[in-house]
C-alpha positions in Angstrom: -8.6 -24.8 4.0 -8.8 -28.5 4.8 -7.0 -28.0 8.0 -8.9 -25.4 9.4 -12.2 -27.6 8.1 -10.3 -31.0 10.3 -9.8 -28.5 13.3 -13.0 -26.5 13.4 -10.9 -23.5 13.7 -9.8 -20.5 11.5 -5.7 -19.6 10.1 -4.7 -16.4 9.6 -1.5 -16.3 7.9 0.3 -13.1 8.6 2.8 -12.7 6.2 2.0 -10.6 3.4 3.7 -12.0 -0.1 6.7 -10.5 -0.5 7.7 -10.5 2.9 10.3 -11.6 4.6 10.8 -15.4 5.8 13.2 -16.4 9.0 13.4 -20.6 9.2 11.8 -21.3 11.7 9.5 -18.8 12.6 5.7 -18.8 12.6 4.1 -17.5 9.4 1.0 -17.5 11.0 -1.6 -18.5 13.5 -4.6 -20.7 13.9 -7.6 -21.0 16.6 -10.4 -23.2 17.6 -13.5 -22.3 17.0 -14.4 -24.6 19.6 -13.0 -23.7 22.4 -12.2 -20.3 21.3 -8.2 -20.4 22.0 -5.2 -20.9 20.3 -4.0 -23.9 19.0 -0.8 -25.5 20.5 1.9 -26.5 18.2 2.4 -29.9 16.1 -1.0 -30.0 16.8 -1.9 -33.8 14.8 0.7 -31.5 12.0 -1.7 -29.2 11.4 1.3 -27.1 12.2 3.2 -28.8 9.2 -0.1 -29.6 7.1 -1.1 -25.9 7.3 3.2 -24.6 6.2 2.8 -27.1 2.8 0.4 -25.4 1.8 2.2 -21.9 1.5 4.5 -21.8 -1.5 8.1 -19.8 -1.0 11.1 -18.7 -3.1 14.3 -16.9 -2.6 13.2 -13.3 -4.3 10.2 -11.6 -4.1 7.4 -11.8 -8.1 5.9 -9.6 -9.5 3.3 -12.6 -10.9 2.7 -12.5 -6.7 3.3 -9.5 -5.0 1.3 -6.5 -6.0 3.6 -4.7 -3.9 6.8 -5.2 -5.4 6.3 -3.2 -8.6 5.6 -0.4 -6.2 9.1 -0.8 -4.4 10.8 -0.8 -7.7 9.3 2.1 -8.8 9.8 4.7 -5.5 13.3 3.2 -5.0 14.0 4.7 -8.5 12.2 7.9 -7.4 14.3 7.5 -3.9 17.6 6.9 -5.2 17.0 9.8 -8.2 16.4 12.3 -5.0 19.8 11.4 -3.9 22.2 14.1 -3.4 24.7 12.1 -5.5 22.5 12.3 -8.4 20.2 14.7 -8.1 17.0 14.0 -10.5 14.2 15.3 -10.2 13.1 14.8 -13.6 13.7 10.9 -13.4 12.0 11.1 -10.0 8.8 12.5 -11.2 8.4 10.5 -14.0 8.5 6.8 -11.5 5.1 9.0 -9.6 4.0 9.1 -12.5 3.9 5.5 -12.8 3.1 4.6 -9.5 0.2 6.8 -10.6 -0.8 5.4 -13.1 0.0 1.3 -10.6 -1.8 2.7 -8.3 -5.2 4.0 -9.8 -5.0 0.2 -11.0 -4.6 -1.7 -8.2 -7.4 0.6 -6.2 -9.8 -0.2 -8.4 -9.0 -4.4 -6.7 -10.4 -5.9 -4.1 -7.7 -4.6 -1.7 -6.5 -6.3 2.6 -7.1 -9.3 3.7 -8.2 -12.5 1.3 -11.0 -14.4 3.3 -11.3 -18.5 2.5 -14.8 -20.1 3.3 -16.3 -23.6 3.7 -19.3 -24.9 2.0 -20.9 -22.8 4.8 -19.4 -19.7 4.3 -17.8 -19.4 6.9 -14.7 -17.7 7.6 -11.8 -20.3 7.7 -8.3 -18.7 6.7 -7.4 -15.2 6.3 -4.6 -14.2 4.6 -2.8 -11.1 4.4 -2.8 -9.2 1.8 -1.7 -4.7 1.1 -4.4 -2.3 2.1 -4.3 1.5 -0.2 -2.3 2.6 2.9 0.1 0.6 3.0 0.6 0.9 -0.9 -0.2 4.0 -0.8 2.6 4.9 2.1 5.2 2.7 0.2 4.2 5.2 -2.6 4.9 8.4 -1.4 6.5 8.6 1.7 9.9 8.1 0.5 10.0 10.6 -2.2 8.4 13.2 0.3 10.6 12.6 2.9 13.7 12.6 0.0 12.0 15.7 -2.2 10.3 17.4 0.6 12.3 20.4 -1.0 11.9 20.4 -4.9 8.3 21.5 -5.9 8.3 19.8 -8.2 8.3 16.5 -6.7 6.1 17.8 -4.3 3.3 19.0 -7.2 3.7 15.5 -8.1 3.4 13.9 -4.9 0.0 16.2 -5.2 -1.0 15.3 -8.4 -0.9 11.2 -7.4 -3.3 12.1 -4.6 -5.6 13.9 -7.3 -5.5 11.0 -9.8 -5.8 8.6 -7.3 -8.7 9.8 -4.8 -11.5 10.5 -8.4 -13.7 7.8 -8.4 -12.9 6.0 -5.2 -15.1 5.3 -3.1 -15.8 7.3 0.5 -14.5 3.6 2.5 -11.5 4.4 0.9 -10.9 8.4 1.8 -9.3 8.2 4.9 -5.2 7.3 3.3 -5.8 9.7 1.0 -6.3 12.3 3.5 -4.0 10.9 5.7 -0.9 11.6 3.1 -2.9 15.1 1.8 -2.2 16.2 5.5 1.4 15.0 5.4 2.0 16.6 2.2 0.6 20.1 3.3 2.0 20.2 6.2 5.7 19.2 4.5 4.6 21.9 2.0 4.3 23.9 4.8 7.9 23.6 6.7 9.3 24.5 3.1 11.5 28.0 2.4 9.4 28.0 -1.2 9.1 30.9 -3.4 5.5 32.8 -2.3 4.6 31.1 -6.3 5.6 27.9 -5.6 4.2 27.9 -3.0 0.1 29.5 -4.9 0.9 27.0 -7.4 0.9 24.1 -4.9 -1.9 24.9 -2.0 -3.8 24.6 -5.7 -2.8 21.8 -6.3 -3.8 20.8 -2.6 -7.0 22.3 -3.1 -7.8 19.8 -6.0 -7.2 16.9 -4.3 -10.3 17.9 -1.9 -11.8 18.7 -5.1 -11.7 15.6 -6.0 -12.5 13.0 -3.3 -15.4 15.2 -3.5 -15.6 14.2 -6.9 -15.0 17.1 -8.7 -12.8 18.2 -11.5 -12.5 21.6 -11.9 -10.3 22.5 -14.6 -7.7 25.8 -14.5 -4.2 26.6 -15.6 -3.5 24.4 -12.1 -5.4 21.4 -12.6 
């Protein structure tokens, strides 16, 4: 913030917490508001001072990295669905924990964090994951590796329903995209008619939750 104000500029830190950093490579960019240009390297030590304000470490930590715990749960689900293990029950259990974590995270302000000066002018933009990033992290691999397992598909549908409930309309796009992918995956599988019917009903309940409704029934 001090560097940005002194240079009358804007600083973007474009690495998310928990991201991999390679020594000597940039972690962000700075612009001059007055000239509307990218600031050159080593301008009055601005790059060094900005770097000193960023803390790094050898490993990810769950204290600063909101996606770390979700990544661990997804790794458990993906490993359980590997051919050598074939344990869909553990995968479903991990997805249940992922759903609880996603529902909690979605209640908070996600996406970039904006730091403003005393005049409410944005001076620093800190990259953080969006709901789309977190949902992709939790769902994509289990959906890929568990595509032929009805129990996994059903739990992913339930996860989307749980996450859809109570979400604001501006949070719906990543959910509708994930629902479309789930439906496409279900359609591509060779499933028993009873399993397909149940999964179709579960995906319909996601639509209901997105509309603010929670009907009760045999599949709900």
